[in-house]
C-alpha positions as CSV (number, residue, x, y, z in Angstrom):
1,M,-36.1,-37.9,-36.5
2,Q,-33.5,-35.2,-35.9
3,F,-29.8,-34.6,-36.7
4,I,-28.0,-31.8,-34.9
5,D,-24.6,-30.3,-35.6
6,L,-22.8,-30.4,-32.2
7,E,-20.6,-27.4,-33.0
8,S,-23.2,-25.0,-34.3
9,G,-26.3,-26.5,-32.5
10,L,-28.2,-26.2,-35.8
11,S,-30.4,-28.8,-37.3
12,V,-28.8,-30.6,-40.2
13,F,-32.0,-32.5,-41.0
14,E,-35.3,-33.2,-39.1
15,Y,-38.7,-34.7,-39.6
16,N,-41.4,-34.5,-36.9
17,P,-38.7,-33.7,-34.3
18,G,-41.3,-32.8,-31.7
19,K,-43.6,-35.8,-32.2
20,L,-43.9,-38.1,-29.2
21,M,-42.9,-41.6,-30.0
22,I,-42.4,-44.9,-28.2
23,P,-38.6,-45.0,-27.7
24,A,-38.1,-48.7,-26.7
25,S,-34.5,-49.1,-25.4
26,T,-33.3,-45.7,-26.5
27,L,-35.0,-44.5,-23.3
28,K,-31.9,-46.1,-21.6
29,T,-30.0,-43.0,-22.7
30,V,-32.3,-40.8,-20.7
31,T,-32.0,-43.1,-17.6
32,S,-28.3,-43.8,-17.8
33,A,-27.4,-40.1,-18.4
34,A,-29.5,-39.0,-15.5
35,A,-27.9,-41.6,-13.2
36,L,-24.4,-40.6,-14.2
37,E,-25.3,-36.9,-13.5
38,M,-27.2,-37.5,-10.2
39,L,-25.1,-40.3,-8.7
40,G,-21.7,-39.9,-10.4
41,A,-19.7,-42.3,-12.5
42,G,-17.8,-43.5,-9.5
43,Y,-20.9,-44.5,-7.5
44,R,-21.0,-48.0,-6.2
45,F,-23.9,-50.1,-4.8
46,K,-23.3,-51.5,-1.4
47,T,-24.5,-54.7,0.3
48,Q,-23.8,-54.9,4.0
49,I,-23.2,-58.1,5.9
50,G,-23.2,-58.0,9.7
51,Y,-25.1,-58.8,12.8
52,V,-27.3,-57.6,15.7
53,G,-26.7,-58.9,19.2
54,E,-23.6,-59.9,21.1
55,L,-20.7,-61.8,19.7
56,K,-19.2,-63.9,22.5
57,E,-15.6,-65.0,22.9
58,N,-16.5,-68.6,22.1
59,N,-17.4,-67.5,18.6
60,E,-21.1,-67.7,19.3
61,L,-23.4,-65.0,18.1
62,N,-26.2,-64.3,20.6
63,G,-28.3,-62.6,18.0
64,D,-29.1,-62.5,14.3
65,L,-26.9,-62.5,11.2
66,V,-28.2,-59.7,9.0
67,I,-27.7,-59.0,5.3
68,I,-28.8,-55.5,4.2
69,G,-29.6,-55.4,0.5
70,G,-28.2,-52.4,-1.4
71,G,-29.9,-53.0,-4.8
72,D,-26.6,-54.1,-6.4
73,P,-27.6,-55.5,-9.8
74,T,-24.2,-57.1,-10.5
75,L,-24.1,-59.8,-7.8
76,G,-23.4,-63.0,-9.7
77,S,-24.0,-61.3,-13.0
78,V,-22.7,-62.9,-16.2
79,Y,-21.7,-59.5,-17.3
80,F,-19.2,-59.2,-14.4
81,N,-18.0,-62.7,-14.0
82,N,-14.4,-61.6,-14.4
83,S,-14.6,-60.3,-10.8
84,E,-14.5,-63.0,-8.1
85,S,-16.1,-60.6,-5.6
86,N,-19.1,-60.3,-7.8
87,Y,-19.3,-63.8,-9.2
88,N,-18.3,-65.8,-6.1
89,F,-20.0,-63.4,-3.7
90,I,-21.7,-65.9,-1.4
91,N,-18.4,-67.7,-0.6
92,I,-16.7,-64.3,0.1
93,W,-19.5,-63.3,2.5
94,V,-19.1,-66.6,4.4
95,Q,-15.3,-66.1,4.6
96,K,-15.8,-62.6,6.0
97,I,-18.3,-63.9,8.5
98,K,-15.8,-66.5,9.7
99,V,-13.0,-63.9,9.9
100,A,-15.3,-61.9,12.1
101,G,-15.3,-64.8,14.5
102,I,-18.8,-66.1,14.0
103,R,-19.1,-69.9,14.1
104,Q,-22.6,-70.4,15.6
105,I,-25.6,-68.2,15.3
106,Q,-28.2,-68.5,18.0
107,G,-30.8,-66.4,16.2
108,D,-32.0,-66.0,12.7
109,I,-30.5,-65.0,9.3
110,I,-32.3,-61.8,8.4
111,F,-32.5,-60.4,4.9
112,D,-33.3,-56.7,4.9
113,S,-34.7,-55.4,1.6
114,S,-36.1,-52.1,2.9
115,I,-33.9,-50.0,0.5
116,Y,-36.6,-50.8,-2.2
117,D,-40.3,-50.9,-2.1
118,S,-42.3,-54.1,-2.8
119,E,-43.1,-53.5,-6.5
120,K,-41.8,-56.4,-8.5
121,V,-42.2,-55.0,-12.1
122,P,-43.6,-51.8,-13.5
123,S,-47.4,-52.0,-13.9
124,T,-47.3,-51.2,-17.6
125,W,-45.1,-54.1,-18.6
126,I,-47.1,-56.6,-20.7
127,W,-47.9,-60.2,-19.9
128,G,-45.7,-61.5,-22.7
129,D,-42.6,-59.9,-21.2
130,I,-42.6,-60.3,-17.4
131,G,-42.0,-64.0,-17.3
132,N,-39.0,-63.9,-19.6
133,Y,-35.4,-63.0,-18.7
134,Y,-35.7,-59.4,-20.1
135,G,-38.8,-58.8,-17.9
136,A,-37.0,-59.3,-14.5
137,G,-37.6,-56.4,-12.1
138,A,-35.2,-54.6,-9.7
139,N,-34.8,-56.1,-6.3
140,A,-32.8,-55.2,-3.2
141,F,-31.2,-58.6,-3.5
142,T,-30.9,-59.0,-7.3
143,C,-28.5,-61.9,-8.1
144,Y,-27.5,-63.8,-11.2
145,D,-29.3,-61.2,-13.3
146,N,-32.6,-62.3,-11.8
147,L,-33.0,-65.2,-14.2
148,F,-33.0,-69.0,-14.2
149,R,-32.2,-71.3,-17.1
150,I,-34.6,-74.0,-18.3
151,T,-33.0,-76.8,-20.4
152,F,-35.1,-78.6,-23.0
153,K,-34.7,-81.8,-25.1
154,S,-36.6,-81.6,-28.3
155,P,-37.7,-84.5,-30.5
156,E,-36.5,-84.9,-34.1
157,K,-40.1,-84.7,-35.4
158,V,-41.6,-81.3,-35.9
159,G,-44.7,-80.3,-33.8
160,E,-44.1,-82.7,-30.9
161,L,-43.9,-81.8,-27.2
162,T,-40.5,-81.2,-25.8
163,N,-39.2,-82.3,-22.4
164,I,-37.7,-80.2,-19.6
165,I,-34.5,-81.9,-18.4
166,S,-33.2,-79.4,-15.9
167,I,-33.8,-76.1,-14.2
168,Y,-30.9,-74.0,-12.8
169,P,-30.8,-72.6,-10.2
170,E,-33.5,-74.8,-8.6
171,I,-36.3,-72.7,-7.2
172,D,-38.3,-74.1,-4.3
173,G,-42.0,-74.3,-5.1
174,M,-41.7,-73.6,-8.8
175,E,-44.4,-75.2,-10.9
176,I,-43.9,-75.3,-14.7
177,T,-46.4,-76.3,-17.4
178,N,-44.6,-77.1,-20.5
179,E,-46.4,-76.5,-23.9
180,V,-43.2,-76.0,-26.0
181,T,-43.0,-78.0,-29.2
182,S,-40.3,-78.7,-31.7
183,S,-40.0,-76.7,-34.9
184,E,-38.1,-76.3,-38.2
185,N,-37.3,-72.8,-37.1
186,N,-33.7,-72.7,-35.8
187,S,-34.3,-70.1,-33.1
188,D,-35.8,-69.6,-29.7
189,N,-39.5,-68.8,-30.0
190,A,-40.5,-70.1,-26.5
191,Y,-42.0,-67.6,-24.0
192,V,-42.5,-67.9,-20.3
193,F,-45.8,-66.7,-18.8
194,G,-46.5,-66.1,-15.1
195,S,-47.2,-63.6,-12.4
196,P,-44.3,-62.0,-10.4
197,F,-46.3,-62.8,-7.2
198,D,-46.4,-66.6,-7.5
199,K,-44.2,-69.5,-8.8
200,K,-46.5,-71.0,-11.4
201,R,-45.1,-70.7,-15.0
202,A,-46.4,-71.8,-18.4
203,I,-44.0,-72.0,-21.3
204,R,-45.5,-71.8,-24.8
205,G,-44.0,-71.6,-28.3
206,T,-41.3,-73.5,-30.1
207,I,-37.6,-74.4,-30.0
208,P,-35.5,-76.1,-32.8
209,K,-36.1,-79.8,-33.3
210,G,-33.5,-82.5,-32.5
211,R,-31.7,-80.6,-29.7
212,N,-30.4,-82.5,-26.7
213,A,-29.9,-79.4,-24.5
214,F,-31.6,-76.2,-25.6
215,I,-31.6,-73.5,-23.0
216,I,-34.1,-70.6,-22.5
217,K,-34.0,-68.0,-19.8
218,A,-36.8,-66.9,-17.5
219,A,-37.2,-64.1,-15.0
220,V,-36.8,-64.6,-11.2
221,H,-38.9,-62.3,-9.2
222,H,-37.8,-63.5,-5.7
223,P,-34.0,-63.6,-6.0
224,E,-33.7,-63.0,-2.2
225,E,-34.8,-66.6,-1.8
226,I,-32.0,-67.9,-4.0
227,I,-29.4,-65.9,-2.0
228,A,-30.9,-67.1,1.3
229,S,-30.7,-70.8,0.2
230,E,-27.2,-70.5,-1.1
231,L,-25.9,-68.6,1.9
232,K,-27.5,-71.2,4.3
233,A,-25.8,-74.0,2.4
234,Q,-22.4,-72.4,2.2
235,L,-22.5,-71.5,5.9
236,A,-23.1,-75.1,6.8
237,K,-20.4,-76.3,4.4
238,E,-17.9,-74.0,6.1
239,G,-18.9,-75.1,9.6
240,V,-21.0,-72.0,10.6
241,F,-24.3,-73.1,12.0
242,F,-27.4,-71.2,13.0
243,M,-30.3,-72.2,15.3
244,G,-33.1,-70.0,14.0
245,E,-34.8,-69.5,10.6
246,I,-34.4,-67.4,7.4
247,Q,-36.4,-64.2,7.8
248,F,-37.2,-61.4,5.4
249,W,-37.8,-58.2,7.2
250,K,-36.4,-54.8,8.1
251,T,-33.8,-54.7,10.9
252,D,-32.9,-51.9,13.3
253,K,-29.9,-50.4,11.6
254,S,-28.9,-48.5,14.8
255,K,-28.0,-51.9,16.3
256,F,-26.3,-53.3,13.2
257,N,-22.6,-54.2,13.4
258,A,-21.0,-54.5,9.9
259,V,-18.4,-57.2,9.2
260,Y,-18.2,-56.7,5.5
261,I,-19.5,-54.3,2.8
262,Q,-19.7,-55.7,-0.7
263,E,-19.3,-53.0,-3.3
264,S,-20.4,-53.2,-6.9
265,P,-18.3,-52.1,-9.9
266,T,-18.5,-48.4,-10.6
267,L,-21.7,-46.9,-12.1
268,A,-19.6,-46.1,-15.3
269,E,-18.9,-49.8,-15.7
270,I,-22.5,-50.7,-15.1
271,V,-23.8,-48.1,-17.5
272,K,-21.5,-49.4,-20.2
273,V,-22.9,-52.9,-19.9
274,L,-26.4,-51.4,-19.7
275,N,-26.2,-49.6,-23.0
276,Y,-23.9,-52.0,-24.8
277,E,-26.0,-55.1,-24.0
278,S,-29.3,-53.2,-23.4
279,V,-29.9,-54.8,-20.0
280,N,-33.4,-53.8,-18.8
281,L,-32.7,-55.0,-15.3
282,F,-29.8,-52.6,-14.8
283,A,-31.9,-49.6,-16.0
284,E,-34.7,-50.4,-13.6
285,H,-32.2,-50.5,-10.8
286,L,-30.9,-47.1,-11.6
287,V,-34.4,-45.6,-11.4
288,K,-35.0,-47.1,-8.0
289,Q,-31.5,-46.3,-6.8
290,I,-31.8,-42.6,-7.6
291,A,-35.0,-42.5,-5.5
292,A,-33.3,-44.5,-2.7
293,E,-30.3,-42.1,-2.5
294,K,-32.5,-39.0,-2.7
295,T,-35.5,-40.0,-0.5
296,G,-34.4,-43.1,1.5
297,I,-36.5,-45.7,-0.4
298,G,-36.2,-47.0,-3.9
299,N,-39.5,-46.3,-5.6
300,R,-40.0,-46.4,-9.4
301,E,-42.5,-43.6,-9.6
302,K,-40.4,-41.3,-7.3
303,G,-37.2,-42.2,-9.3
304,I,-38.9,-41.2,-12.6
305,E,-40.2,-38.0,-11.0
306,L,-36.6,-37.1,-9.9
307,I,-35.2,-37.9,-13.4
308,I,-37.8,-35.7,-15.1
309,E,-37.2,-32.9,-12.6
310,F,-33.5,-33.1,-13.2
311,W,-33.8,-32.8,-17.0
312,K,-36.3,-30.0,-16.6
313,S,-33.8,-28.1,-14.4
314,K,-31.4,-28.3,-17.3
315,G,-33.9,-26.8,-19.7
316,I,-34.7,-30.2,-21.3
317,L,-38.1,-32.1,-21.3
318,E,-40.0,-28.9,-20.9
319,D,-42.7,-30.3,-23.2
320,D,-44.8,-33.4,-22.7
321,F,-42.8,-36.5,-21.9
322,F,-44.1,-39.8,-20.5
323,M,-41.8,-42.2,-18.7
324,E,-43.1,-45.4,-17.1
325,D,-39.9,-47.2,-16.5
326,G,-36.1,-46.9,-17.0
327,S,-35.5,-49.5,-19.6
328,G,-38.0,-48.6,-22.3
329,L,-39.8,-52.0,-22.1
330,S,-43.1,-50.3,-21.4
331,H,-45.2,-49.4,-24.4
332,F,-46.5,-46.4,-22.5
333,N,-43.3,-44.4,-22.7
334,A,-43.3,-41.5,-25.1
335,I,-40.6,-39.0,-25.9
336,S,-39.7,-36.9,-29.0
337,P,-36.5,-37.1,-31.1
338,N,-35.8,-33.5,-30.1
339,Q,-35.9,-34.4,-26.4
340,I,-33.5,-37.2,-26.9
341,T,-31.0,-35.2,-29.0
342,S,-31.2,-32.4,-26.4
343,I,-30.1,-34.9,-23.7
344,L,-27.3,-36.3,-25.9
345,I,-26.0,-32.8,-26.6
346,Y,-26.1,-31.9,-22.9
347,M,-24.2,-35.0,-22.0
348,I,-21.4,-34.3,-24.5
349,K,-21.1,-30.5,-24.2
350,K,-22.0,-29.8,-20.6
351,S,-21.7,-32.9,-18.4
352,S,-18.7,-33.7,-16.3
353,E,-19.5,-37.4,-16.9
354,N,-19.4,-37.0,-20.7
355,E,-16.6,-39.6,-21.2
356,A,-18.4,-42.3,-19.2
357,F,-21.6,-41.6,-21.1
358,F,-20.0,-41.6,-24.6
359,N,-18.0,-44.7,-23.8
360,S,-21.2,-46.5,-22.7
361,L,-22.7,-46.4,-26.3
362,P,-21.9,-49.3,-28.6
363,N,-19.7,-48.8,-31.7
364,A,-20.8,-50.2,-35.1
365,G,-20.2,-54.0,-35.0
366,S,-20.5,-54.3,-31.2
367,G,-23.1,-54.7,-28.6
368,T,-26.6,-54.0,-29.9
369,L,-25.1,-52.4,-33.0
370,S,-23.4,-55.7,-33.9
371,G,-25.5,-55.8,-37.1
372,F,-24.1,-52.5,-38.3
373,S,-20.9,-52.6,-40.5
374,S,-17.7,-51.5,-38.7
375,E,-16.2,-51.0,-42.2
376,L,-18.8,-48.3,-43.0
377,F,-18.5,-46.8,-39.5
378,P,-14.9,-47.5,-38.3
379,G,-13.7,-46.6,-34.8
380,N,-16.0,-44.2,-33.0
381,T,-17.6,-42.7,-36.1
382,L,-20.9,-44.2,-34.9
383,K,-21.8,-44.5,-31.2
384,A,-25.5,-45.2,-30.6
385,K,-28.1,-46.9,-28.5
386,S,-30.7,-49.0,-30.4
387,G,-34.2,-49.7,-29.3
388,S,-36.6,-52.3,-30.7
389,M,-39.9,-54.0,-29.9
390,S,-42.8,-55.1,-32.1
391,R,-43.3,-52.4,-34.8
392,V,-40.8,-50.1,-33.1
393,R,-37.2,-49.3,-34.3
394,C,-35.2,-46.5,-32.8
395,Y,-31.6,-45.3,-32.7
396,A,-30.0,-42.4,-30.7
397,G,-26.4,-41.4,-30.5
398,F,-23.5,-39.7,-32.2
399,L,-22.2,-39.7,-35.8
400,Q,-18.9,-38.4,-37.2
401,T,-19.0,-37.3,-40.8
402,N,-16.1,-37.6,-43.3
403,S,-15.6,-33.9,-43.1
404,G,-15.1,-34.1,-39.3
405,K,-18.5,-32.8,-38.2
406,E,-20.0,-34.3,-35.0
407,I,-23.7,-34.9,-35.1
408,A,-26.2,-35.9,-32.4
409,F,-29.1,-37.8,-33.8
410,S,-32.4,-39.6,-32.9
411,I,-34.2,-41.8,-35.4
412,M,-37.6,-43.1,-34.3
413,F,-39.9,-45.4,-36.3
414,N,-43.3,-46.5,-34.7
415,Q,-46.0,-48.6,-36.1
416,F,-44.3,-49.4,-39.4
417,S,-45.3,-52.3,-41.6
418,G,-43.0,-54.6,-43.4
419,S,-39.7,-56.2,-42.5
420,S,-37.8,-54.9,-39.4
421,S,-34.5,-56.2,-40.8
422,K,-35.1,-54.2,-44.0
423,L,-35.9,-51.1,-42.1
424,T,-32.7,-51.5,-40.0
425,K,-30.7,-51.8,-43.2
426,E,-32.3,-48.6,-44.5
427,I,-31.4,-46.8,-41.3
428,E,-27.8,-48.0,-41.6
429,N,-27.8,-46.6,-45.2
430,L,-29.3,-43.3,-44.0
431,L,-26.6,-42.9,-41.4
432,F,-23.9,-43.7,-43.9
433,E,-25.3,-41.1,-46.3
434,F,-25.0,-38.5,-43.5
435,R,-21.3,-39.6,-43.0
436,K,-20.4,-38.6,-46.6
């Protein structure tokens, strides 16, 4: 761990500050800070709706309707459902298509996902994660947070098999084997297993007994199919018909005629949700989007390479550092407390995007710091990103002492034994002691 006085730059306390540790979700500070610096707080993802071919006076398109994915992670997202353009995006697209004068499409509807490569999830994510909602990978057509909801009914008796009563949205070809049983435990302990390359899923574990509608969330690895299905249905509902098929391939952009460009919220808004709610999907999008903007195609490995090069150019991450994803879900990530505090200090003291970064970190009592007391840490006295996975607990952020000192800190525990909740409480006590 390490605590650095922001004014003097001197260490207030440290223990093994240079030791490489698994950061879990505190790696999101590295990713989000780099994205703000490299893309800018005002950056917006763009999805393009248009056509190739000739639009005739009789409202007939002699050609193809084309949707060019822009890697926007906010389409239909529950985190941005206060914006109609994000939540009700399919209907808006259809209205824009109608305004453009398109009533009949002689060709196909083409979904162009060429902004990103074909990788579904990072290769170092574990089998127990990739089927669940937090294991969804970045996609050119990410929608509805790349998850679907499975509703169970559980019997009153413990240990009996549950029933699946609904799946939303419906996914064509999905095959689910249900092995979930009822339990005295009043929490969700059901896990979804399945490859990102097919639609066979097995669900194992337990849910609380006696529930009429208990919902769990699972990852969608082919969200472009959901968008295609919904767009096709909405076009028909609005009286816009097409004669061809749904196709997924790259289109000739030199022949593309745009009728509407859907823009995401700003990167500052996205990063705030990313760090407050610890959304793995958003972090993975940032890695690929950095690569897409700098090289023309969103590739995770290239995005990581660019992020590391950026921090090295600032005199940070000169030592060994291992980054396998943007979210911290991989157990193969390794970074030291000193490297994290160095990035935190750079963002506050040197970055033009310092306000967006600082505001993206949760306060005590909010976001992933909801378990920390807002009475012990009122206002902005504690702003930090948490990170947790099995036998890993980490925190990184800023602390204001009672004397007015500003401290950047990184606390990292790996491979500990005992209760994670007790360790979290001890970390809270430690931070409070530093406030005094």
